[in-house]
C-alpha positions in Angstrom: 159.8 17.6 57.8 158.7 17.5 60.9 155.1 17.1 62.0 152.8 18.5 64.0 150.5 16.0 66.1 146.9 17.8 67.5 144.6 16.4 68.9 140.4 18.3 69.3 138.1 17.5 71.4 134.9 19.1 73.4 131.9 19.0 75.2 133.7 17.2 78.0 130.9 19.1 80.9 133.6 18.4 83.8 133.9 15.0 83.0 137.0 14.7 85.2 137.2 10.7 84.6 137.2 11.7 81.0 140.0 14.2 81.3 142.2 11.8 83.3 141.7 8.9 80.3 142.1 11.9 77.7 146.2 12.9 79.7 146.7 9.2 79.4 146.4 9.3 75.5 148.0 12.9 75.3 151.4 11.6 76.8 151.2 7.5 75.2 150.4 9.1 71.4 153.2 12.2 72.2 150.5 14.5 71.1 152.0 18.3 70.8 148.3 20.4 70.5 145.2 20.3 72.5 142.7 21.6 71.1 139.4 22.3 74.0 136.2 23.3 71.0 134.1 24.6 73.9 132.0 22.9 77.4 134.6 22.7 79.0 132.4 22.4 82.3 129.0 22.0 82.7 127.4 25.7 83.2 130.7 26.8 84.7 130.0 25.0 88.0 133.3 23.6 88.4 136.4 23.7 86.8 138.8 22.3 89.1 141.2 19.0 87.2 139.8 19.9 84.0 142.8 21.3 82.5 145.7 20.7 85.1 145.6 16.8 84.0 145.9 17.6 80.2 149.8 19.8 81.0 151.3 17.7 82.9 153.9 17.3 80.0 153.8 20.4 78.9 151.6 20.3 76.1 150.4 23.7 74.1 146.4 23.8 74.6 143.7 26.1 73.0 140.6 26.7 74.2 137.9 28.1 73.7 134.4 28.4 75.1 130.7 27.1 74.8 127.5 27.7 75.5 127.8 26.1 78.7 130.5 28.8 79.6 131.8 32.5 79.1 134.0 33.6 77.6 135.4 34.8 81.1 135.2 31.2 82.7 137.4 30.0 79.7 140.3 33.3 79.9 140.5 32.9 83.4 141.6 29.4 82.6 143.5 29.8 80.2 145.9 32.6 82.6 145.4 30.5 85.1 147.5 28.2 83.3 149.7 30.1 81.8 152.0 29.7 80.0 150.9 26.1 78.3 147.4 27.3 76.9 146.0 30.1 75.1 143.0 30.9 74.7 141.4 31.4 71.6 138.5 33.4 71.9 138.3 36.0 68.4 142.2 35.5 69.1 145.3 33.3 66.4 147.6 31.5 67.5 150.7 30.0 65.2 153.4 27.2 65.4 155.4 27.4 62.6 153.5 27.4 59.3 150.8 26.4 60.9 147.9 28.9 61.8 144.5 28.4 64.8 142.3 30.8 64.6 138.6 30.3 66.3 135.7 31.6 68.5 133.2 30.0 70.8 129.9 30.1 72.8 126.3 29.9 70.4 123.3 31.3 70.4 122.1 28.9 73.5 122.5 29.1 77.4 125.2 31.3 80.1 128.0 32.1 77.4 125.5 32.5 74.2 126.7 35.3 72.0 125.1 36.8 68.6 125.9 34.4 65.5 127.0 38.4 63.5 129.8 38.4 67.0 131.1 34.7 66.0 131.7 35.8 62.8 133.4 39.3 63.8 135.3 37.2 66.3 136.5 34.6 63.3 137.3 37.3 60.9 139.6 38.9 63.3 141.4 35.7 64.9 141.7 35.1 61.4 143.7 38.3 59.9 146.7 37.4 61.5 147.0 33.9 60.4 145.5 34.8 56.6 148.7 34.1 55.2 150.2 30.5 56.7 150.5 27.6 54.7 148.4 25.6 56.9 145.3 27.1 59.0 142.7 25.4 61.1 139.8 27.1 62.9 137.7 26.5 65.9 134.4 26.9 66.7 131.7 25.5 69.7 129.1 25.4 67.5 128.4 23.4 64.0 128.2 25.7 60.3 124.4 26.3 58.9 123.6 23.7 56.6 126.1 20.9 57.4 125.6 17.2 58.9 125.1 17.8 62.0 121.9 19.7 61.9 120.8 15.6 61.5 119.3 16.1 64.7 117.3 19.8 64.0 119.6 22.0 65.7 120.6 24.7 63.4 124.2 25.3 61.8 125.5 29.2 62.3 125.8 31.1 59.6 128.6 33.1 61.2 130.7 29.7 60.9 129.6 28.9 57.2 130.8 31.8 55.8 133.9 32.2 58.0 134.2 28.8 55.8 133.5 29.7 52.7 135.8 33.1 53.7 138.7 32.6 54.9 139.1 28.6 53.8 140.4 26.8 56.5 142.2 23.6 55.6 140.1 22.3 58.9 137.4 23.4 61.1 136.9 22.1 64.3 133.3 22.3 65.5 131.6 20.3 68.3 128.3 20.8 70.5 126.1 18.4 68.7 126.9 15.4 70.7 125.2 12.3 68.6 127.5 13.9 65.9 130.2 13.3 67.4 133.4 12.2 65.0 131.2 13.3 62.0 133.5 14.6 58.9 132.3 16.2 55.8 134.0 18.8 52.8 132.4 22.3 52.7 134.6 23.5 49.3 138.2 22.8 50.2 137.7 22.5 53.6 137.6 19.4 55.8 134.9 19.8 58.7 135.3 17.7 61.3 132.3 17.9 64.5 134.3 16.1 67.4 132.3 16.7 70.3 133.0 14.2 73.3 134.6 12.1 70.9 138.4 12.9 70.1 139.9 13.2 66.5 144.3 13.2 66.2 146.2 14.0 63.2 148.7 15.5 61.6 150.3 18.9 60.3 
């Protein structure tokens, strides 16, 4: 059975040197799918050289907006680097029996949207992949009552509800830099806060 190798990362805030190092690691480890979990830019100011290095080996990139960029910014990036990029904000992506669904932004910053809208986008994107063997949910903000709240920033009720209702195998989030690499279980879902610490896994 062929496995798919995936890397998830977020919160690199326009750090081009960091992107170049990640691109080298992606090539070395033969990553097939790259998940960018928001805050790709710093307040949408500079979008140059933030996606290009990832696609030199023609890998698939799934991206959502964080609170530092609007959905229009990540939509623009996905169109600019089409067909290697896929905007996962309220949408889905399927590779074999693996389904990805997501919604970005948070309740702060230039890209903020209401929490209720985050749930609606997750519900809409989950619908198309709900019967697949493996489901991976990607958000920018962390779920309510999760370990990532140790810094004092409350998580999202919508993200928590989506985990409990849709039961993804893995839920990726970022947003809280100090929580980079933090893992926990909510029900049967493995929740990983990647922030600026890449997480590599196979399904």
